[in-house]
N, C-alpha and C positions, 0 to 999 in steps of 0.2 A: 546538792546545791540548785538555785532558783540558775538558767540559763538567762544570760543578754539573748535576744533575736539575733542582734547582728552576727556575734559571735558564733550560734547552733547553725547559722546558713553559711557560713562558712564552713563548716566543721561539714555538715551532711554534704557541700558540694566538695570539697575535699575527700571524701568518702566516696561521692558517684563518680570522680573524675578516676579515682585509685590512686590518689597522691598521698605520698609520706604511710608512718606507720606500719608497711610490709612485714620489716623483721620483727614488729611487735605482735603486728597480725597471727603469721605464722605460729609465733612460740606458743600464743594463748591459744590458737588452733589445734596446734598438740596436743597440750595440755589436755583439754575440754573430748581432744579425740573427732574430729571434725576437720570441714579443709578452711581454709582462711578467705575462701570466697562466701562459704556460707557467713563465715562471722561477719564478714564485711556490713552484709544483707542485714544480719541481726542487728548489728549498731546503727547501721543506717536506718532500721525500723523505727528502733529506738530514740534516736534522734527527732523522725518524725515526732514522735508519741511526743516525749518534752517539750518541742517545741508547742505542738496543740494545746496541751495543759498551760503551757505558760501563755497560752494567748487566749483559753477561757479564762485566764484571772485577770488577763488585764483588759476584758472588753466593757467594765465597767469606767473603769480610767480612761479606755481611750486612747492608751500608749501608744498603740503601733497602726497609723495611720498611712492610707496610699498618698504618696506624695503630687503635689498640687491639687489637695482638695477639703475642703472645710471640715473642722473637724466636728460639727454637730450634722454634718450628710453623708460620711459614706466612714465614719470610722469604726464603728461597732459593727455592723452588713460585712465590712471587708476583712477585720477579722475575725470572724463565724466563717467567713468563707477559707480564709487562710488554713483555719483551724482542722475545719473538715478536707482541706485539700492533703495537708499534713497529714492525719490519718489515714488519709484514702492511699496517701504513697507509703503510710507504715506499713499497711497490707497486704498492697504489692510488693513490697520488701521482702515481708515473710514468705509470698507464694514464689518470689524468687528465689527462696531458699531452696525450697523443697523442687523447684525444679533445676537447680543446679546440684542437690544431694537428694535421693529419696529418702535416704535412712536417717535424714534429721528430724521425722515426725517424733524418732524416739526419745529426742532431746527435748521436743516443746510437749509442755500440757495440753492437751487436746481439750480439755475440759476448761481452758481458760475463757473468762469472759470477753466477749466484745464489748466495745466501745460503740454506743449505737448514736448517731448522729442526731441532735438536735432536729425541733421539729421545724425550726425558721433557718436552719440551714440549709444550705444549697446543697442538691445531690451531686456527686460526682460526676460528670460528662464521663470518663474513662469507663465506671461501674454500671453505668448504665445500660438497659440492652438497646441494642439498636438493629433497625431495619429499615428495608430500602421499598419505596413505594412501587408495586409493579403490579399489572393488570394481572387476570387470570389467562390472557394469550401470552404474556412476557411466562407466565410461570410454566405453562405448556413446550413455549419453546426452550426453557431451561433442561425441563425432563428430558426432553427429545434427544438433544446436546449431552446432556451427561450420562444420558443412556446408551449413545452412540459411542462417545467416549471411553465407558468404561468394557464395552465388548470388545474394542480393540486394544485398550492398553491390559485390560485385565484379562479377558478371555483367551484374547490370540495374542500375546504377549507380543506385539507391535514395537520395535524399537522407535518408530518415531509414528506421531498422529495429528492430523491437522485437526479443527474446525473452525471455520471461517460462520464468525459473529460480530456483525458491525460493533463499535463502540458504542457504550452506553444501552446496549441489549443483556449482555451475561456476566460486567466485570465482576470479576470476584467471587460471584456467587457459584458459578457453573464450575471454575477452580476446585472452589473448596469442595463441593459437593465430587468432585472426580477424587480426590485426594483422602476421602473419607470412605469413599467407596473404594479403594484400592487397600487402604487400610481396613476397611471392616474383611475385603476380600483376603488378606495377609492375616488376620488374625484366627480367620475361619479355617484357613489351608495351616496355621499351625495347630491349630484345633484337631485335624483330621489325622494330623500328623504325631500327635500325642495319644493320641485314641488309637493308634496301631501301631504303637511300639507296647509290648507286652509287658516288660518289666521295665525296671531304672537302670539296668546294665545298656539296653538296646535303647532306650532312648538318648544316654550319652552318646553310643555309636554310634547312632544316627545323628550327634552335634543337637539336639533338642535339650533344652532345658528348661523345667518346669514354670511356666508365667514369663516364660520371655521371648519377648516378639521384636523382629530387628527391622524396623522401617524408618526409612530417613527418604524423607521427601522436603523438596524446596521448591518454591513459587517465585518464581521473579515476576514483579510488578512494575510499572511506571512509577516515579516519584510522588505524584497527587494523589496513588492510590493503596501507598504502603499505610498510613494508619488507616483508613476503612477498612483494608486486609487484617491489619491488627486486632482490630477490635470485634470482626465479624468472627474471626480463629478462633481467638480466647473466646468468645461466646458459645460457638458452636462444636471446637473440637478440644478445647480445654482442658477437659474432663479425661479424654483421651491418649494426647498427645501436648507433647512439651512445645512448646511455643516458643521459637528464637529468632527477633530480628536480631537482622545484620547491622552491627553497629562497631566502630570503631574502638569503642571503649569495651566492649564484651567479646573481644578477641579469641580468649582462653575458652570461654563457653563457647563461643564457633566452633572451634578444633574440636573439644569434646564433642559434638551434635554430631561430626563426619564420622565418628569414632565408629568401627563394627561392632564394639559392645554397648554404646550407648542405648539407651530407651527411646524407644518410639517417640521421633520428634518431626515437626515442622518446621524449612526456613523461611523465613520471609526476608524478601532481599531488592534492592531496586537494582535494575541495568548497570547504573553507576558501579555497585558493589562485586561487580563480576572478577574482576582482577583477583579481589580482597578474599572471595569466596573460592578460589581456584589456587591460593597458596593455602587458604584455610585445609583444604581438602589434601593437597600434598602434605602438610604437617600432620595431620591426622596419621597420614598412613605412616607403618614401620619402615625402616631405612631401607631396607629391600625390595622396596615397592612402591618408591615416591615416582619410579619413574612411570611407571602405570594406577596409580590411583585409584582405592578402591571405589566402585561407582555407586554413587546411591542408588536407589529404588528406584524413583519416581523424580522427573522434572517438568514444572508446568510454568510456560513463559507464557503469561498476558500479555494483549496488548503486543505479540509476537509480529506483528507489520514491524514494529521499529529496529528488528533485526539486521532486515533489509539495507538500514543506512550505513551500516558496515560500523568499522571501528570499535570499541569495549562491548558496544550491546551484542556484537555476534560471536561473540567469545561462548556463549551457553551453547551455539546449535554444533561447534563440532567436540569430538572426544577427548581431541589436541588438548583441551583448554580446558572442559572441565567432562568428568565422565560421569554418567549416567547411564542407568541400564533401559531406563524408556523414558522417553518424551513428550509432552503434551504442546502444541503449539495449540493458543488460540488467538485466531487472528480475524483480522477487518476485513482482508483480501488474501489473492492468492500468493505463493512466497514462492512456489516454484518457477523456474523457466529463468529467461532473461532478465537481468536487474534493470528497469526503468532507470531511464534517462533524469528523472526526479529524484531518484532515490540510489546516486550514486556515492559509496562509500568514500571518505580519506585516502587520497592515493590511487583510486580507480581511473583509470581514462576513459572520459565517454568514449574514446572510439573504439573502445574493446572492452564491452561492459562485461563484466561477469556471470554466468551463466549458472544457475542454480539445478539438479536435477530432481526429479520426482520424490526418487528417493530419500534423501535430504529430509525432507521435510513430512515423509509418510503419506499414507491414504489422506485423502479429505471425507473425514467420514459422514461430518454435518457442515450445511452450509444454509444461509441464510444472506440474502442480498440486500444489499442498503436500499435498494427500489422497495421489495417487498417490506422490509422493515417500516418505512416511513409512510408505503400506503397502509399497515396494519397498526400503525400508533404504538410499535413495539419502542422507540425511539424517536427524538424530534431531530429536523433537518439542519445541518448547518448553514449558516452565511454569513459574507464577510461584508462587512462595510467600511469605508474609507471614510477617514474622517477629515477634514479640511482643515484644523489646525492642529499646531506644534504643542501649542503654549498653553500651560495648565487651566488658565482661567477661561479661555473658550473653548478647551476639552473639555472642560465639566460643565459650560452653558451647552453644549452637544450632547453630553451624555445625558442631561437632566433632559431636552429636550427627547431623544430616544426614549428613557425611560418612561415619558408624557405618553410617548408615541405607541410603543410595543410592550413594554411594561417587566421591564429587565427590574432589575434589584439587587442582584450579587455582581459584582466584576472584579475582576482578579488579575491584575499585572501581572504578567509572562516576558521572557523566563524571571526565573527568583534570583537576586541580585541585590547590591545596595543600593543600587540605582531607583529597583524597581520598589524598593521598598519609601525610598526618598518621595516618589513620583505618586504612591500609592497614601502615603501621608496626607501630601497636600491636595488630592486628587479629593480623597476622602471627607477633607474637612470643608471641601468647596461642596461637595455633592449632597452631603449632608445639610447644608444651608438650603442649599436650592430645591432639595425635594422634601424636607421634613424630616429628615431620616429616612425617609422609603427608600433611598438606594445606597450602598455603599460600596466601596472599592479598599479590595483588601492585597495582600503581596505575596502569600502564597508561604509565607516563614515561621507563622504558628500552628494554629489546628487548619487542616485542610474540610471543607464541607463534603458534603456528600455529591452534591449538583453544584453547577454553575449557571448563571443565566447569560454573562459574557465573559471572552477575555481581552485585555489590552496590550497589544504587544507595544513596548518601549524601548527595546534595545536597538543602540544602533546596528549590532552584525547579530542577531537574533539567531539560535540553532533552530531547526525548521524541525528536527526531533522533539526539542523542546515543549513546541508548539502542540504538536502533535498528542504529545504525554497529557495534555489538558482536556482532550476530544471523550473521553471516557467520562467525565464530568460533565462536559457542554453539552453533549449527546441526550444524558439520563432524561428520562421523562418525569414530570412533576405535574399537581395539577395546576391548570393556566397557563404552562410551558407550552410554547408554538416552536421558536426557532431557539437556536445557540446560536450566538452571533460571535464574530473573530473580528476584532478591532483594529484598524491599523490605519497609522499613520497616511495619507495619501503622497503627499511631499517626499517620504521614507521608503526609498526603493526596495532596499533590502527587506524591509518589512514585509510589502506586499508581496514581496518573492515570497521570504518564507513561510508566509501565510500560503500561497497556491502548493507551495512544497509540503506542506504539512496535509492539507486537501488531498494531495495526489496520493501521500504516502497512505491515505486513511481508505482510499476508495479508488482504482483501478479505472475507473468510469471517467475520474478526473483527468486522469494520463492521458486515456483516450481524445477526451476533450480539447486538452492542450495540444493533440500531434493532428488533430483536427485543422485547429486554428491555424499550425503552422501553413499547415497545406493552404487553406483557405490566403494566409498572409503571403504566400509565395503566387498565387493564381492573381490577386488585387493588387501586389506590389506597393499596399499602403495597410497604415493602420484600420484597423476591421472597427467597421459600425457597429451600432447596437444590434441591427438586424442581421448584420452579417455574422454575428460571435454563434459558436457552437451554442446549442438550449441548454447542454449541461454545462456548461460555464455560466451562464445568462441564470438559470435558478440558483447557483451560489451565489450572487449578488444580492445585497437587499435591496428588494423595489424601490423603496424610498430615496435609494442613491441617485447622486446625478447624473445624467447621460456623460459627461464627458469625462466624469472621478472614472466611471466604470467603464470606458472607453481607453481607457490609459492605464487601468489595473491589468485589465485583460492583456494590454499589449505588453505590460511589463511581466507578468508570465511567461509570455508567448515568448519574447525574448530571450528570455536568461533560460527556460525549462523546456522548450521548444526543439527538437533538433534541426537542424540547419540544413540535415539533410531532406528533412519535410520540405522544408521552405524551397528548394533548390526541387524540388520534383513535382510540386506544385507550379514553379516556374516554368515545368518542362510540359504537363499536360496542357498549362493554357499554351505556353507555344506552340506545342500540336494541334491543339483546337484552332487557334489563330490563321495557322497556316496550312493546314491539312484538311480540311472540310469535307472534303470529295471522298464518299466510300470507295477506298483499293482493298481488295482481300488479300493476304496472303501478310502483309508485314505495311506498318505506319511508316512514315516519313522520319530521317534519321537527322539530327541536326548535326552541323559540320560543324569546325574546329571556329569557322567567322562567325556562325550564327548566335545573336543575342536577340535578350526580350528585355524589354525594357532596361536596357544600359548594359543588362548581365550578360554576362557569356558563360552562356547556356554549351554552346558548344564544348568550350574548354572543361566545365563539368562535366560531361560526357565522359572526356576523354580520360577524365582522373576516377572517374566512377568504373571505368572499360579497365584501368587498369589496377585496380583496385576488387575486381572483380577475377582475373587472372591471376593474381598472387593467393587467393584466397583470403583480403579480407574485408569481405563484405557478407555483411551476413545471408543466408536464407534466405531470409523475408525480404530485402532490400531488392534482393537477385530478381524474385520472382514479381515484386513489382515493376520492375525493370522490365522483365520480359511481357509482361502484359500491356505495356507500353508501346511495346516494339522494337525495344533498343537490345541488340544484340552485343553480344562478347566480343566474337571476331570481328576486326575491324576491313578485312577483306569480304568476309560477310555481309557489312554495312552498306560499304558500295557496291556490292550487287544489288542490294535491296535498292538503294537509292537509284542506280542507274534503270531497275526494271519497273519501278514507280515511275519515273520519268517516262521512258518506254510505252509502257501503257497510256501512260496520257497522248504521247504523240499519236499511238496508232486511236487512241478513242476520238481527239479533237481533228485529225488529218485526212481521217480515212483513209492510209495507206500505211502500207508496209515497207516501203522502201525508204530510207533512214539517211539522208545524202552526212559525208563523211566529216564535214563541217559543220552542220547543224548545231545550234543550241538553243536552248529554253530563253526568250529573251527576258520572262520572270525573274528568274535567280539565276542565271547565266549556266547553269548547267549544262556540261558539254556532250550531248547525249551522242553523237554522231563518235565521238573518239572511244565513248563506251562500246559501241556497236564494234565497230573496229577490234577493238582488244579482246571482245567477246569472239569473233569471226579467227583469228588470231591463235586462241586459244583449242577452239576447235579442231583447227587444222593440225597441231601440235599435241594432241590429245589430251590436252590440260581441262579441256572443261567437263567438270562433274555430271553426272545422269540426271542430278535435281536439279542443276543449272541450266540444263539443255530441255529439260521439260520445258521449266519455268519460261525459257525464251520462246519456244516453241507455238505453249498457249498464249503468247505476247505477242506471235505471227513479226516473229524475227525476218531481215530481209534475206539474209542467208538462208532460209529454207528452199528447195526449190520449188518456184510455183510458177503458174502459166497466166499469161492475162484474161483479163473477165470476156466471156463469153457470151453471144447473144443467141439465146434460148431462143428453141422453135416451140411457136404456142400451138394447140390445136386448131383446124381448121374452123371446128365448129365455134360459130360466135359465141354461144353461150359457156362452153370449155374455154374458149380462149380468156375469155374477163374472167373467169375465175382463178386460171393460172397466172396471170397479172395481175390480179390482186395477190397473190401468195409470192409471186415474184418480189414485190413492192417491199411485201413481208421481211422477206430475206435480205435483201438489200439494208434494209434499213436496222437489221439486227446484227449481219455478217462480222461485225466487229467485237461482238460481246466476249465475254468469258466462254469457253471452249462448251463448258457446262451448261450454259444458260443457253445454246445453240443447238446441243445435241436436247434440251430438254422441249426448246421448242420447236425445233425437228420432229420429233417422236408424237409430241400432242398433235401434229399436223398430219403425219401418217393414221393415226387413231383416229383423225376424226373424218379424214376422205378413203378409206379402207373401205374397197365394195363389202365385204365382209361385215362390216359395221354400217355404211351407211346404204340409204336407200334413192341417192342423186345419181340419176342416167348418165351424168361424166365422171365419176369417180375412178373407173378404168384411166382415162385419158387424166386425170387429176395425178394420179398415182407414176403413170408412165411419165409425167413432168418432173414429179420429187425425186424418182431413179434418177433424171439426168442429172439434177443441181446438187446430189447429195456431197458428192467428192468438192463439189467447187466449195458449197456452203460449211461444210465440217473441216474437211482437211484444208483448207484454200489451194486446192488444188486445182 
């Protein structure tokens, strides 16, 4: 009987969603000797064929037209397109039957004629071949990365392997080739094992069955890459392995794919599906093994830098969450080490970031830096644009101006939400009118394009990981594309911060720039001007942006993402530079509790850092930075260092080593006399360490046994006396220098005037004079 279109659509939607008729399907499936899943797909394909035939018969009558269009405009063409679409989905349903049960081929007539589309019908986008634009240099990078990955994964059988590729260079392609190479290696190993067994009994004893290959791979990708990956995997490996896309409506098929006795399969999933995948792996295991599910052979994580954001995205890293024999991480930045401040995951305390060891992500077998990729044209750089307005009309005007200036044509609103759809529809309508259809706006709810020119952040509190997931398409090269633009409303603080976080999760150099900006912020104690902004951050901002908007965007990124410790450390550096410009050896000046810099209690901050240092809560990196600035852990050591600095300054300025016990520095109020008395008491009680005694000795402390300055006798010869008087003047001017410098100066005089070296007739008299002043000059006695 002829089917009504609306009734047919309801029927196939019920079949697609698995609603109704389950008992009847099971009974019919048992009668014909197949599974209910296969029968459901056959009925689904039949429904598509019937509707397509109905559409073909109604083309002349224009019975089924798109709503909102004139009958004489799109009636026939839309019906033909829908007819071709239905036939294509019918074919996909039959292919799905073969994916569920390979034995269904026996129940289907292989010689059945295929329905060919008419010449004027639009070809199905899903069935057409797909390719990515890539120059030869990019293909060479692909080959090198795949070769390095296969050597580690297949030859070395490493548990974990990491490839560092910037987003936009090898997304989907490298992972696909690694999966295909690992599958071919497993097939070769199976063939060698079967050939080595002499007879069928030996093969069964070895666990081999003829034409049996156990290979289960899973590829986890960001949501925007899933459709592209599905099309490429169907085209490249669909004839060798079954391709299963993780879907809530296909849970049974997903569980079957995880079973040990399943055919070779590759599972494509989003990071959001990790929890469901973990449950499916547990359900596929026998009851006695559910605590330790059977691991799959290979897990590939595309854009793996997202896992450092924490939460559900990191579930695939640990064996406790998901079991895999070998893991391959394809990331744009290094994964091991301390969790960066911009990548703190949910529930992670910023003061105690989780540090991942290198063995967790394996060895980095291939690395391509962002700088090299940009220079060689393997990807397009990313730039952030601050939009001036939040109104749809004015934003559309700004986008039209940006289109005219930069040539961008495709913009996508992120992240995907109902709000994004409304904004995208409104902006698309306005922008098409302003650009005569040259620039369009989408929202990511339908078919995902392979590349984008720009993304527009619209959410009030956007997830930075969702923004970073768009970078593979945003950075992908194509003819005429120079940059990938990240558009954010300047007044929306959280959007600007989300954009900086997304850039930081993509490239570690951005986070280093944020740290440098925090240091400069602490030194300047004000919002950074354009010339003070780190170069890396300036390069990430569109050159056509207003300077004040750029400064505001950078300030918000530093305030929200920069480590406050770096800001305080910048204040410490500037305080030391401002208060201690003279060069003093051994240790620099230490701030006291009452010391302040531009109103900030720098002294109290040092006390807090020393307390964290003592209790082990300060990271080794920060400890080294404090040591480099002369900050010491022990408070008593700090007091001694402060007194030693003041004593050296006193001896150098006063030209004496006699310090009155009531003396204090009029510039800073330091009680130097009390310090000297305290050191004398420690010496008398035997509590002064050798290191401190030696430091005090070099500084000419007054408690050392010294004699008054003597009047030296010069030679009677006038020429010799004139020479020795000049030497005396030189020695007196340098007597209060450091001991090492005095020894160096005295040695130079001896080598100059020694009779064996000098031909001066007064050399003997000069050496006798130097011998008489040696103790006075070097030892202070």
